[in-house]
N, C-alpha and C positions, 0 to 999 in steps of 0.2 A: 454457554461456552461450547466451542466445537470439541468433538471427541479427540481430535489430534492435540489440542491444547491440554485437555484433561490427561491424556496419556503422558505427555511431556512433563506436566506438573507432577504426576505420580512418580515418574522416573526420577526426577530431581529430589523429591521428598524421600524416595526409597534410598537413593545414594547417600544423602545426608545421614540417615539413620544407620544404614549398613556400614558405612565407613567408621562411624563412631563406635558401633558394636565391635568391629574388628580391632580398633585401637584400644578399646577397653578390655579386650580379651573375651568378651561375651560370645563372639563368633570366631572360629579358628582361622578362617582365611577369607580372602575376597572372593565373591561369587563371579562366575563367568557371565557375560552379557546374556547368553541364552537362558541361564538360570534366573536372572533378574526378569527377563521377559516372561518366563513362566510364572513367576510370582505376581506379575502384573496382569496375568491372563491374556497376553497377546503373544504372537509369534515373534521370533527373533527378527525376522525380516520386517515385520510391521513396526516393531519398536524402532529399528534402525531407520527405516524410511520416514517414520513420523517425526522423530527427533531431528533428523537431517532437514526435513521440510520446515519444521518450526524454528529451529535454532541455527541452521546452516552448517552444522558439523556432525560428524558421526558420534553416537553416544559414548564410544570409548574415549574420545577426545575429552569430554566433560568428566568422565569417570577418572581418567588419569590426572586431569587438572585439579579435581577436588582432592585426590590423594596427595598430590604435590603440595597444594596449599596447606593441607593439614601437616604434612611432613615439615614444611618450612616453619610453621608455627612451633612445632615440637623442637626442631633443631635450634631455633632462635631462643626459645624460652626455657630450655632444659640443659642440664649439664651432663645428660646421658651421652655415652659415646655414640658415634654414628652407627657402629655395628649394633648396639643395643636398640637404637631407634629403628634400624632396618628390620630387626626381628619383631619389634612391635607392629610394624607394617607388613609382617609376614614375608619379608624378602630376605634372601641371602645377601649379606653385606655388599659383595662385589656387584651383584645384580642391581641392588638398590642404588649404588653410586652411579652405575651406567644409566639406569632409568632417570635418576635425578638430573644428571648432566644432559641427557638427551632432551629432557623437558625444559630445563632452565638455562642451559649453556654453561653451568658451573657445577663443580662437585659439591657435595654436602658440606665438606670441610671448608672449602672456600666460601660457601654461602654463610656458614657460621662465623667465620673470621670477619667478613664484610658486615654482617649484621651486628657484631659486637662493637664495631667502630662507629656505628651510628648513634 
């Protein structure tokens, strides 16, 4: 396996674990990309360049995508308010709604309504 593939795999494995730790409350907030790079023992630039080369997108794209996918699951499968879910994901509720809409094209409330209809 090439080193670039190894770094990319480590990044995705780290994201999975880290996001679950934040959701469970084991970790108080999401790490910045430069902190994740440090945990993987590579520079921020090297991590960014490597993931872009291997997967075609900036590492933050995948980070945000994984957060949104987890948020969608919680919104769909939970009766918690959107504000409570936002706090679980360490967001201010209005910022969470803006982030969610930017990533999905719909608000968290609209997403919940649509998912309940299915």
